[in-house]
C-alpha positions, -999 to +999 in steps of 0.1 A: +000+000+000+012+035-009+005+063+016+003+100+006+035+117+018+035+154+025+052+176-002+053+147-028+032+145-059+023+115-079+054+113-101+077+117-070+057+089-053+062+066-083+100+072-081+099+065-043+079+033-049+104+022-075+131+023-048+111+006-021+095+036-003+058+033+001+051+051+034+065+079+055+079+053+079+098+038+049+112+072+041+122+079+077+138+045+080+159+049+048+165+087+051+160+114+025+196+114+013+197+076+007+163+076-011+174+105-033+206+087-043+186+055-051+162+075-073+191+092-090+209+059-095+178+046-113+182+076-137+149+093-127+149+130-136+153+141-099+161+175-087+173+189-054+137+199-048+128+162-044+155+159-017+142+190+001+106+177-001+115+144+013+135+159+042+107+183+049+082+154+049+103+136+075+102+167+096+065+173+089+070+208+075+065+224+041+096+219+019+099+257+014+103+261+052+136+242+053+164+265+065+189+274+039+217+259+059+200+226+060+194+227+022+231+233+017+240+205+040+217+181+021+231+193-012+266+187+000+257+152+010+245+142-025+272+159-046 
């Protein structure tokens, strides 16, 4: 079963499902950085906004509310 995850639309959810993430608990367990890398490795057309949206979902906030310092930290981890 696939749950609706805050900040993520249908295409993003398809990508997450393809890498084994179906629920918010799955995302929390694997971590936003790891899931982002898995989606990128599958050659999905991911952007940093997906990474930010997933991290914000884990924190239960709007993705636009992530502090700039955290966005930079996440970006550094995936590059």
